[in-house]
Every structure is written in structure tokens, then in C-alpha cells.
OpenMM code with the backbone's topology and positions (N, CA, C; nanometers):
from openmm import Vec3, app, unit

residues = "UNK UNK UNK UNK UNK UNK UNK UNK UNK UNK UNK UNK UNK UNK UNK UNK UNK UNK UNK UNK UNK UNK UNK UNK UNK UNK UNK UNK UNK UNK UNK UNK UNK UNK UNK UNK UNK UNK UNK UNK UNK UNK UNK UNK UNK UNK UNK UNK UNK UNK UNK UNK UNK UNK UNK UNK UNK UNK UNK UNK UNK UNK UNK UNK UNK UNK UNK UNK UNK UNK UNK UNK UNK UNK UNK UNK UNK UNK UNK UNK UNK UNK UNK UNK UNK UNK".split()
positions = [
    Vec3(4.7616, 2.7609, -4.8385),
    Vec3(4.6916, 2.8625, -4.7630),
    Vec3(4.5574, 2.7096, -4.7272),
    Vec3(4.5477, 2.6110, -4.8250),
    Vec3(4.4331, 2.4750, -4.7631),
    Vec3(4.4984, 2.4111, -4.7152),
    Vec3(4.6323, 2.4161, -4.6879),
    Vec3(4.6604, 2.2954, -4.6080),
    Vec3(4.6834, 2.3209, -4.4930),
    Vec3(4.7088, 2.4644, -4.4236),
    Vec3(4.7330, 2.5138, -4.2934),
    Vec3(4.5592, 2.4847, -4.2407),
    Vec3(4.4580, 2.5183, -4.3143),
    Vec3(4.3098, 2.5103, -4.2795),
    Vec3(4.3228, 2.3302, -4.2568),
    Vec3(4.3503, 2.2866, -4.3482),
    Vec3(4.2778, 2.1399, -4.3254),
    Vec3(4.4061, 2.1200, -4.2095),
    Vec3(4.5594, 2.1379, -4.1807),
    Vec3(4.5850, 2.0576, -4.0496),
    Vec3(4.5486, 2.1589, -3.9588),
    Vec3(4.4651, 2.2510, -3.9775),
    Vec3(4.4213, 2.3163, -3.7911),
    Vec3(4.3120, 2.2537, -3.8062),
    Vec3(4.1973, 2.2379, -3.8994),
    Vec3(3.9891, 2.2588, -3.8451),
    Vec3(3.9992, 2.1001, -3.8933),
    Vec3(4.0575, 2.0081, -3.9594),
    Vec3(4.0057, 1.8488, -3.9971),
    Vec3(4.0553, 1.7934, -3.9739),
    Vec3(4.0076, 1.7058, -3.8592),
    Vec3(4.0549, 1.5839, -3.8521),
    Vec3(4.0398, 1.3946, -3.8993),
    Vec3(4.0706, 1.3645, -3.8872),
    Vec3(4.0109, 1.1908, -3.9508),
    Vec3(3.9840, 1.1349, -3.8168),
    Vec3(3.8478, 1.0784, -3.7828),
    Vec3(3.8255, 0.9721, -3.7206),
    Vec3(3.8161, 0.8486, -3.8207),
    Vec3(3.8586, 0.7630, -3.7300),
    Vec3(3.8194, 0.6297, -3.7945),
    Vec3(3.7182, 0.5765, -3.8034),
    Vec3(3.7100, 0.5051, -3.8623),
    Vec3(3.5463, 0.4065, -3.8726),
    Vec3(3.5189, 0.2988, -3.7576),
    Vec3(3.5978, 0.2799, -3.6846),
    Vec3(3.6270, 0.2217, -3.5495),
    Vec3(3.5331, 0.3016, -3.4617),
    Vec3(3.6070, 0.4179, -3.4436),
    Vec3(3.5824, 0.5297, -3.3427),
    Vec3(3.4602, 0.5953, -3.3581),
    Vec3(3.4027, 0.6007, -3.4556),
    Vec3(3.3047, 0.6441, -3.4759),
    Vec3(3.1628, 0.5870, -3.4736),
    Vec3(3.2157, 0.4278, -3.4800),
    Vec3(3.0782, 0.3518, -3.5003),
    Vec3(3.0837, 0.3201, -3.3471),
    Vec3(3.1911, 0.3679, -3.2497),
    Vec3(3.2212, 0.3409, -3.0920),
    Vec3(3.1233, 0.4397, -3.0390),
    Vec3(3.1331, 0.5634, -3.0937),
    Vec3(3.1061, 0.6640, -3.0306),
    Vec3(2.9330, 0.6925, -3.0986),
    Vec3(2.8901, 0.5985, -3.1761),
    Vec3(2.7593, 0.6212, -3.2560),
    Vec3(2.6792, 0.5257, -3.1367),
    Vec3(2.7461, 0.4223, -3.1084),
    Vec3(2.6969, 0.2852, -3.0269),
    Vec3(2.7133, 0.3053, -2.8501),
    Vec3(2.7504, 0.4142, -2.8386),
    Vec3(2.7780, 0.4267, -2.6722),
    Vec3(2.5986, 0.4409, -2.6316),
    Vec3(2.6582, 0.4201, -2.4718),
    Vec3(2.5008, 0.3918, -2.3932),
    Vec3(2.4348, 0.4765, -2.4035),
    Vec3(2.5081, 0.5816, -2.3687),
    Vec3(2.4503, 0.7161, -2.3850),
    Vec3(2.3240, 0.7755, -2.4990),
    Vec3(2.4327, 0.7415, -2.6302),
    Vec3(2.3589, 0.7702, -2.7071),
    Vec3(2.2932, 0.6728, -2.7361),
    Vec3(2.2527, 0.5700, -2.7304),
    Vec3(2.1540, 0.4619, -2.7614),
    Vec3(2.0176, 0.5279, -2.6820),
    Vec3(2.0865, 0.5394, -2.5578),
    Vec3(1.9722, 0.5846, -2.4902),
    Vec3(1.8434, 0.7031, -2.5702),
    Vec3(1.9599, 0.8260, -2.6008),
    Vec3(1.9074, 0.9248, -2.6734),
    Vec3(1.8190, 0.8880, -2.7774),
    Vec3(1.8885, 0.7805, -2.8807),
    Vec3(1.8038, 0.7458, -2.9891),
    Vec3(1.6716, 0.6657, -2.9671),
    Vec3(1.6942, 0.5717, -2.8329),
    Vec3(1.5564, 0.5056, -2.7970),
    Vec3(1.4731, 0.6444, -2.7568),
    Vec3(1.4899, 0.7628, -2.6890),
    Vec3(1.3760, 0.8343, -2.6592),
    Vec3(1.3313, 0.8850, -2.8203),
    Vec3(1.4401, 0.9281, -2.9173),
    Vec3(1.3626, 0.9546, -3.0409),
    Vec3(1.2820, 0.8850, -3.1263),
    Vec3(1.3481, 0.7695, -3.0996),
    Vec3(1.2125, 0.6428, -3.1866),
    Vec3(1.0824, 0.6187, -3.0977),
    Vec3(1.1089, 0.6256, -2.9849),
    Vec3(1.0118, 0.5937, -2.8777),
    Vec3(0.9216, 0.7223, -2.8653),
    Vec3(0.9514, 0.8094, -2.8966),
    Vec3(0.8376, 0.8772, -2.8893),
    Vec3(0.7794, 0.9392, -3.0278),
    Vec3(0.8462, 0.9201, -3.1579),
    Vec3(0.7431, 0.8989, -3.2879),
    Vec3(0.6930, 0.8031, -3.2649),
    Vec3(0.7065, 0.6795, -3.1898),
    Vec3(0.6335, 0.6046, -3.2146),
    Vec3(0.4638, 0.6012, -3.1294),
    Vec3(0.5109, 0.6640, -3.0134),
    Vec3(0.3707, 0.6971, -2.8807),
    Vec3(0.3291, 0.8294, -3.0305),
    Vec3(0.3942, 0.9218, -3.0423),
    Vec3(0.3312, 0.9935, -3.2019),
    Vec3(0.2380, 0.9421, -3.2745),
    Vec3(0.2862, 0.8494, -3.3349),
    Vec3(0.1899, 0.7722, -3.4442),
    Vec3(0.0651, 0.6623, -3.3617),
    Vec3(0.0926, 0.6723, -3.2595),
    Vec3(0.0004, 0.5818, -3.1720),
    Vec3(-0.1222, 0.6406, -3.1238),
    Vec3(-0.0792, 0.7774, -3.1056),
    Vec3(-0.1617, 0.9097, -3.0241),
    Vec3(-0.2565, 0.9301, -3.1434),
    Vec3(-0.1874, 0.9713, -3.2833),
    Vec3(-0.2318, 1.0158, -3.3662),
    Vec3(-0.3669, 0.9055, -3.4399),
    Vec3(-0.3411, 0.8078, -3.3957),
    Vec3(-0.4459, 0.6725, -3.4582),
    Vec3(-0.5574, 0.6714, -3.3721),
    Vec3(-0.5094, 0.7176, -3.2600),
    Vec3(-0.6679, 0.6855, -3.1083),
    Vec3(-0.7296, 0.8102, -3.1719),
    Vec3(-0.6333, 0.9524, -3.1874),
    Vec3(-0.7089, 1.0817, -3.2273),
    Vec3(-0.8350, 1.0301, -3.2991),
    Vec3(-0.7692, 0.9892, -3.4383),
    Vec3(-0.8595, 1.0228, -3.5369),
    Vec3(-0.9582, 0.9024, -3.5727),
    Vec3(-0.9485, 0.7532, -3.4728),
    Vec3(-1.0503, 0.6987, -3.5062),
    Vec3(-1.1535, 0.7325, -3.3568),
    Vec3(-1.1250, 0.8149, -3.2528),
    Vec3(-1.2278, 0.7580, -3.1124),
    Vec3(-1.3351, 0.8668, -3.1363),
    Vec3(-1.4335, 0.8184, -3.0515),
    Vec3(-1.5427, 0.8769, -3.0695),
    Vec3(-1.5876, 0.9607, -2.8981),
    Vec3(-1.5098, 0.9344, -2.8654),
    Vec3(-1.5470, 0.9514, -2.7158),
    Vec3(-1.4716, 1.0686, -2.6730),
    Vec3(-1.4760, 1.1720, -2.6183),
    Vec3(-1.4059, 1.3218, -2.6142),
    Vec3(-1.3035, 1.3028, -2.5462),
    Vec3(-1.2660, 1.2093, -2.3606),
    Vec3(-1.2420, 1.2310, -2.2757),
    Vec3(-1.0965, 1.1304, -2.3805),
    Vec3(-1.1677, 1.0838, -2.4654),
    Vec3(-0.9945, 0.9542, -2.4701),
    Vec3(-0.9356, 1.0880, -2.6061),
    Vec3(-1.0356, 1.1001, -2.6760),
    Vec3(-0.9485, 1.2436, -2.7639),
    Vec3(-0.8174, 1.3253, -2.7372),
    Vec3(-0.9057, 1.3401, -2.6004),
    Vec3(-0.7980, 1.4856, -2.5191),
    Vec3(-0.7247, 1.4043, -2.5084),
    Vec3(-0.7241, 1.2869, -2.4167),
    Vec3(-0.6158, 1.1929, -2.3894),
    Vec3(-0.4958, 1.1772, -2.4915),
    Vec3(-0.5505, 1.1682, -2.6387),
    Vec3(-0.4859, 1.1184, -2.7042),
    Vec3(-0.4120, 1.2705, -2.7327),
    Vec3(-0.4791, 1.3481, -2.7164),
    Vec3(-0.3892, 1.5252, -2.7837),
    Vec3(-0.3009, 1.5088, -2.6910),
    Vec3(-0.3323, 1.5017, -2.5263),
    Vec3(-0.2095, 1.5308, -2.4469),
    Vec3(-0.1266, 1.4604, -2.5083),
    Vec3(-0.1542, 1.2993, -2.5045),
    Vec3(-0.0010, 1.2206, -2.5230),
    Vec3(0.0961, 1.2294, -2.6364),
    Vec3(-0.0115, 1.2794, -2.7548),
    Vec3(0.0661, 1.3373, -2.8735),
    Vec3(0.1510, 1.4587, -2.8476),
    Vec3(0.0785, 1.5862, -2.7632),
    Vec3(0.1849, 1.6615, -2.7331),
    Vec3(0.3181, 1.6428, -2.6431),
    Vec3(0.2513, 1.5340, -2.5605),
    Vec3(0.4376, 1.4923, -2.4730),
    Vec3(0.4850, 1.4594, -2.5493),
    Vec3(0.4525, 1.3341, -2.6784),
    Vec3(0.5606, 1.2973, -2.7660),
    Vec3(0.6078, 1.4132, -2.8276),
    Vec3(0.5680, 1.4653, -2.8673),
    Vec3(0.6329, 1.5913, -2.9160),
    Vec3(0.7713, 1.6683, -2.8759),
    Vec3(0.7056, 1.6927, -2.7510),
    Vec3(0.7761, 1.7459, -2.6217),
    Vec3(0.9076, 1.6810, -2.6412),
    Vec3(0.9255, 1.5480, -2.6149),
    Vec3(1.0039, 1.4581, -2.6283),
    Vec3(1.1040, 1.4222, -2.7115),
    Vec3(1.0039, 1.4150, -2.8255),
    Vec3(1.1147, 1.4240, -2.9485),
    Vec3(1.1912, 1.5405, -3.0086),
    Vec3(1.1654, 1.6794, -2.9339),
    Vec3(1.2301, 1.7791, -2.9608),
    Vec3(1.3310, 1.7576, -2.8643),
    Vec3(1.3132, 1.7224, -2.7254),
    Vec3(1.4242, 1.7099, -2.6252),
    Vec3(1.5213, 1.6449, -2.6770),
    Vec3(1.4684, 1.5330, -2.7754),
    Vec3(1.5639, 1.4334, -2.7688),
    Vec3(1.6645, 1.4505, -2.8891),
    Vec3(1.6168, 1.5331, -2.9734),
    Vec3(1.6439, 1.5863, -3.0894),
    Vec3(1.8108, 1.6526, -3.0761),
    Vec3(1.7396, 1.7629, -2.9440),
    Vec3(1.8225, 1.8833, -2.8919),
    Vec3(1.8899, 1.8103, -2.8269),
    Vec3(1.8917, 1.6844, -2.7228),
    Vec3(1.9893, 1.6526, -2.6664),
    Vec3(2.0983, 1.5552, -2.7333),
    Vec3(2.0301, 1.5255, -2.8385),
    Vec3(2.1373, 1.4505, -2.8918),
    Vec3(2.2679, 1.5442, -2.9569),
    Vec3(2.2268, 1.6742, -3.0379),
    Vec3(2.3029, 1.7591, -3.0780),
    Vec3(2.3694, 1.7956, -2.9876),
    Vec3(2.3209, 1.8900, -2.8564),
    Vec3(2.4437, 1.8769, -2.7429),
    Vec3(2.5560, 1.7871, -2.7355),
    Vec3(2.5085, 1.6567, -2.6827),
    Vec3(2.6157, 1.6025, -2.6632),
    Vec3(2.6901, 1.5573, -2.8068),
    Vec3(2.6661, 1.6066, -2.9419),
    Vec3(2.7318, 1.5793, -3.0677),
    Vec3(2.8530, 1.6742, -3.0368),
    Vec3(2.7896, 1.8010, -3.0535),
    Vec3(2.8902, 1.9496, -3.0094),
    Vec3(2.9985, 1.9875, -2.8843),
    Vec3(2.8765, 1.9068, -2.8027),
    Vec3(2.9890, 1.9872, -2.6591),
    Vec3(3.1079, 1.8644, -2.6632),
    Vec3(3.1253, 1.7076, -2.7217),
    Vec3(3.2157, 1.6033, -2.7154),
    Vec3(3.2540, 1.6444, -2.8506),
    Vec3(3.2750, 1.7670, -2.9065),
    Vec3(3.3546, 1.7514, -3.0919),
    Vec3(3.4649, 1.8252, -3.0463),
] * unit.nanometer
topology = app.Topology()
chain = topology.addChain("A")
for resn in residues:
    res = topology.addResidue(resn, chain)
    for name in ("N", "CA", "C"):
        topology.addAtom(name, app.Element.getBySymbol(name[0]), res)
């Protein structure tokens, strides 16, 4: 019974193919969006905590929210790409 399941659903992928897929240009762009938005969020958090001017604090909050949207969008896009191509 398990043998039939294994033959039907489990496929083996070579390390070379997995590495080629993970370092594809489109995947690297998505990784860049996720990592870049994380860095921008850290910067915005620092500015938000250290600024005394209200307009700068507001700008840091907007920047933080934008980076959060970009981060979630990058994660969802990466998951969609992986699931669509599997």
C-alpha cells in the first residue's frame, strides 16, 4: 500500500535541480523583496523610536506599514510560485 503511495505522490528531486530552482532569477527577486522589506522595517522602527518630530514619526510609521505589506506580499508571492510550479 505504501509503495503505491510512494510511486504516485513522492518524487525525488536532485540537489542540482533544487539549487537551480532556488537560485532562479525570479526567486532571487522575491528573496530580495522579503529581505529588503525586513531591513526597511528595522530602519523604520529605529527612526520611530528615536525621533522627536511628529512628522518624522508619522513618516516612519508609514514606511513601517509599507514594508510590512511588502514583506507579506513577498512571502505570499514566493509561496504561490512554489505551489504553482510543483
